[in-house]
N, C-alpha and C positions, 0 to 999 in steps of 0.2 A: 594675834599679830606675830610677825617674825622679823628679825633684823635682816637688812640687805643693804650693803654698801653705806652704812651709817644712818640709814633711815628706818623708821618703823613702817612696814607696809602690811596691808591686810590681804595678802595673797601669797601663794607658793610659787616662786619663780620656776620651779622644776615641774609644775603640773599645768598642762595646757587648759584643763577645765577650770582650775582655780583662777588662772589669768583671765579667761573669758568671763567668768562669773563676776570678778572684780571690775572688769571693763564696763559692765552694765551700768555702773554708777555714772558714767559719762553721758549716757543716752539722754537726750533732751536738754543738755547743757551747752552753752557756748564755750569756746576756747578761753574767752575772758573770764567766765565764771570758774573754770577749772584753775586758771592761773590765780585768781583772787581767793579761791577757797583753800589753796595750798597753805598749810599752817606755817611752813618754814619761812615764807616770804623772801626766799633767796633770789638775788638777781642771777640771771643766766646769760652766758655768752651765746648769742644766736649764730650758729655756724654758717648759715647762708648769707648773712649780711656782715658778720664780723663785729657787730655792735653788742654792747652789754646793756641789758634792760632790767630794771627793778619793778616792783609792783606799782610804783607811782607813774610810770611812763609807758605802760603797755600799749597805749593807743598809737604809739609811734612805730609799732611793728609793721614792717612793709608787707605788701600782698605777696607773700612767698610761702607756698605750701610746705616747703622744707622746714620753715620755722614752726609751722603747726605741728608737724611730727615731733619736733624737738620739745615743744611744750608738753605734748602727751607723755613723752619719755621721762622728762625731768620733773614736771609739775604734777603728773598724775601717778605714773608708775614709780617715780622716784629712783631712777637710775641714771647715772651720768652718761651722756652721749660719748661715743668713741668711734674710732675708725676700724674697730674689730671686724674682720670679714665674716665672722660667724653670725648666725641668726641672732636677733636682738635678745630674745630669751633663750639663750643657747642651751641651758640645762633642760628646757622643755622642747627644744627644736622648733620654737615659734618665732616667726618673723612678724614685725609690726609694720603695717602699711596704713597710712592715712590718705584717703582719696575722696574727691568730691563727686557728688551726683547732683542732678538738677530735676526739678519738677516741670514737665512740659505743660503747654497750654491745655491739653486734653486730660491732664491729671496723671498721666503716666510718668514713670521714673526712668531716667537714663543716666549712665555714667557720663561725666563731663569730659573725661579723657582716658587715655590708656593708663595702665598701671605699670610703672617702671619697676623692674625687679632687681636687676644687677647689671653692671656694665659688662660688655663683651670684651674680653681680653683676646684679641685676635691670635696671639701667639700661644696662649694656654688652652683655649677652647678646642683647638684642633687635636689635642692629645687627651681629651676627656671623653668618657662615655656619658650618656645622659644620666644614668643612675648615680654616677660618682661626680657629676659636674657641680661646680660652685653654684650655678644657676638653680639646680634642682634642690640643693641643700637649703636654699633660701626661699623656695617656692612651694615645697610640698605641704607646708602647714603655715597658714598666714592668719594673723588676727587682723581682720579688715575693719577699720574705723571709717565709716562713711559719714561725711558731713554734707549738709545741704548748701550748695552754692547758690547765692542770690546776687545777681549782678548789681542791684541797687545798694547793697550793703557796702559801706565805705571801708571799714576795717575788717580784715580777715579774722580777727579775734572774735568778731561777732557772728561768725558762721556757727550754726547749731549742729551738733552731732545727732544723727538720726539712727544709726545702727552700729553695733559692735558684735561681730561674729567670727568665730574660727571658721576657716575655709580650707578644705583640701579638695583639689580637683578630683571629681569622680573618675572611676576607672575608664569609662568610655572617653572622657576628655583627655586623660593622661595619654592614651594611645595616639590621639591626634597631636597633642603637645609634643610628645616624643618625636613623632614624624616631622613636625615643624622644626624642632631643634636640629635634627640631622640635615634638613634642607638648608638651613642657615649655615651650619658647619661645613657642609659639602661645598657651598659657594665660596666660603673662605679658603678651603683647601684648593680650590681651582684658581686662586689668585683673583677672585672677583668680589672681595669685601666692599670695594667702592661701588659695586652694582647692587648691593643688598637693597631690598624693598619690602615693605610690609605686605605688599600684594603677593609676595612669593608664597606666603603661608596662610594658615587658617586661624588658629587661636593665639599662637605665640608669634610675636613679630620682632624684627630687629629695628627698633625705633631710634631715630636720630637723637643724640644726647650730647649737645655741644653748647659751650658758652656763647659762641658766635657762629654765624653761617660759614665762616672761612676756616674753622678748626678742622684739622686733619691729623691722622696718625698713621704710622707704618703698619703694614700687613706682611705676613710671613712669605707668601708665595708670589708677590708682585712688587714692582717698584712703585706702582701707582698708590698714592696716598688715599686713605679712605676716611669717611666721616666717622667720628666716634659714635658708637651705637650701644644700645642696651637691650637686653632681653626684656620684653614687655608683653603683658596680656593686652590684647587689642581692646579698644573702647567698646566695640560690639560685644566682645566676650564678657567684659566687666558689666555691661548693661544686663546681659543675660544672668550673670552671677547675682547681681543685685536683685533682680525681679524674681528669680526662681530658686536661689539658694539662701539668700539673706532675708528678704522680706517674707514674713510668714503668710501662708494662705494664697500665694499667687499661683495662677494656673500656668502650666508649662506648654510649650509648643510640642507638636508631634515630632518624635525622632525618626530619622531615616533608617538608622541602624538600630534595630530593636534589642539585640542581645549584646552589643558591644564587642563582638568577636572578630571584627575585620582588622586586617593588618594595615590596609591603606584605604582611608575613607574615600578619597577621590577615585581610586580604581573601582571601588564598590559602586559609587554613583554612576560612573560611566558604564559599568557592566549592567546595572539595572536598566538604564535607558536603552542600551544596545539590544536588549531582549526584544524591543519593539521596533528595531530598525527595519525600515521598509513598509511599516504600517502607514496607511493613509490617515489623514486627519479624521475622516469619516469613520474609518475602522476603529480608531482610538476613542472617538466619541461613543460608539456603540459598546466598546470594551468597558468603558468607565461610566456608562449610563448618563451621558450628557446629551441633552436634547439638541439635535442638529439644527432644528428650526430656530432655536434661541441661542445661537452662538454668541458668547460674550466677546468683547473686543480683545481681551487678553487670552483667548482660547488656547493658543499654543503653549503659553506659560502654565495655564491651569493643567493642561494635559501632562506637562513635564512633572508637576507635583504629583499627579495621580499615578504616573508610571513609577514614581519613587515611593509610593505607598502612603502619601500624605493627602488627607481628606480636605484640608484647608489650603491656604496659600502662604503658609509660613512653616518652615522646617527648622527644628531646634538647632541642628548643626550649622545651617546657613545663617541663622540669626546670630549665633555665637561668633561666627567667622567673618561676618560681613561679606558673605557671598551674594552677589547680585545675579539673578537669572535674567539673561537676555536671549530672546528668541530671534532667530535670523531666518529669513526666507531667501532662497536662491532661485532665480528664474530659470526657465528652460535654456536661456542663453548663457548660463553659468555666470551670471552677474547678480549682485545684490542691489535691489532697487533703492532701498532706504539707507541713508547714513544713520549712525547711532547717536542719539541725543542724550544730553545730560541735564541736570537741573539748571534753570535759568540763573543768571547772575545779576546782581544789582550794580549798576554802573558806578555809583559813588563809592560803594564798598570795594569794588575791584581795584580802583586806582589807589586805594590806601594800602593795598597788600604788596608784599614782596614775593617773588616766585618761590623761594625756598619754603615759605609757609602759606602759600596761596590756597584758597578753597578748592579750586579745580585740580591743582597739582597734588595736593594732599589726598583728594578723592581718588585719583588714579594710583597714587603710591600705596594707598591703604586698602584698596578694594580688589577682591578676587572675583572674577566673573565666571559664570557657567554659561557658555554658549550652547544653546539647544538649536540645532540646525534642521530646518525643513527645506525640501526642494520640490519644485514642480517637475513632474516627469514629462515624457513626450506627449502624453495624453492630457496634460494640464491638470494632473492630480497631485495635490500637495502631500508629500510623504516625509516621514522622519528619516533623516540621514545619519544622525548621531549627535554626540555632544563632546565638549572638551572644556576643561578649566583653563583660564587664561588671565594673565595680568600683563599690563603693558611693559614691553622691554625697556630697560633703563635707558638705552641709547635713544630710542624713539621719544621717550618722555623728556629727556634733558636736552634734546636738540630741536626737533620739529615742533613738539607740543609747546615747549618753552618759548620758541620763537613766535608762535601764533599768539600765545598768552601775552607776551611782552609787547607785541605789535598791537594787540587789542587794547591793552592798557594805554599805550602811547596815543592811539587814535582817539580814545575817549578823553584823555587829558588835553590833547591839542584842540578838541572840539570836533565831534563827529560830523562828517560832511554828508549831506543828503542832496542828491541831484535827481532830475527827472530825465529818463531815457525812454523814448518811444511810449510816453504816457505812464511809465512805471517808475516807482521810486527806487533809487540805488544808493548805497552807502559805501564807505571806504573801509569797512571791517574786512578781515582776512577771508578770502573765498576759497572754496574747495579746489579750484583750478590753480591756486597759488602755493599749495603745500600738499605733500603726499600723504600726510597723516590726519590733519584735522583742519577745521575751519569754524567760522562763526556765522550763524544765521538765525532768523526769528524762531521763537518757540512760544508764540502767543496765540491765544484763542481767536483774537481778532485785532483790528487796528486800534481798538480802544484799550486793549490789554497792555498796559505800558508801565515802565519805570521812569523815574526822573533822571535826566542827565545832569552832570555837574553844572552846566550853564542854565539849568532851569527848564529846558525843553523836555517834553514827554516824548518817549520813543518806545516802539513795540519791544516787548521782552525778547532778549536774545539768550542763546546758550551756545556752548561749545559742542561740536559734533565730531565724531571720528568718521572719516571718509568711508563710504561704502566700499571703494576699491581697496582701501587699507584693511578693513575688516576681512574682506575676502582673502587677502594675502595671509592673514594670520590663522586661517583655518587649516587644520590638519589635512594633508593630501588625501588620506583615506576617506575623509568626509566629502571632499569635493569630487573625487573620481567617480565616474558613472559606472557603478557596479549593479545597481538595482533598478535602473530605468527599463 
């Protein structure tokens, strides 16, 4: 044992491995058990709620994950919480992070949320390099304490800790994280901190971090006030970390980059696919030994993965970054026939949401898309035209998409209207002709595939769609221009 800040502790605060080894005593225990096993029985002032709690009233601790981190710090590692900007175990360079995961119905594990790392100081970050940044000093070595989130558990003290492991992002991840960091900083330098979006980047995001939706702060190169944001590893990245770096014995997905030597991952992906530009779908099927007679429904997406050297339909980097592959077909008339659909929404759930934290809004904010574009040539042969990474522009999201979302919510709250026009059912949800960016229409297998409306009626499942004309406008000109017909 060694002394540390008035307590006797059984680990060396200057040794990361000693800290990790000691942390294994938490595994399988609830936060309540950790609290009650603490021999000192000292009450602590919970910084998130401002309340003081002793051993007799721990059930009153509110559902606040910040409190859980403080319990680990003070009741297990026995060091007093403070506002020091250095890493929690600064002698060892180790930052402590307590984060939830959930078990899905199919038995798989996923991170419940993004991992907040450190607040973004808009004025300081523009003068820092990645290697010398406050963010990287707190992120290069993390003790991850994963606890199992169960919705039915009433008190957060009764969540059980599943894993405690040191984590350092591997070299190939650091290259992408560094690139993400400079994308965020570049936007701030351009006076666009108010337009930051998690969809701008792959693994590292600029996550909203405010007490209320109206909180704003100044930025250095614009008079426009911006939301407070924090550097955060995306939930998709944290899911991958959990399943492939933390849980032992889990199989990994195939990586697109085999040796980790590329400077820009996105440029590498575009370059790989561009090697096949002009190939017909049939050519690609022969190239990758896919039977033309048994074309699967998602053939164009499968071909995209094969062109990237992936044998399955999951790429390691895409899983980490929440990159969604969307295939687009352009007709001979230079139009896209199909609009782009998204997951169906439940009517009762949507009307309980606010736009700033809505399911659809967050999906577009946090998702980066890879558009893989094919086009029918003059002989009606479908050929690869190219690809591009894309995330929805801030202005489009916060104006047109928000308008359609709020209109949809209001229509459902007021009582969705259904009328018969020329023998066909019509409703008053937003239509493609009413907005340049998006609309709402059915995404159900049949008329019996329904969700319940607030008034008890059953109605075919609906989803938001990005208009086909809007998607076409978003494509790079070099993809749309007829150079290979």
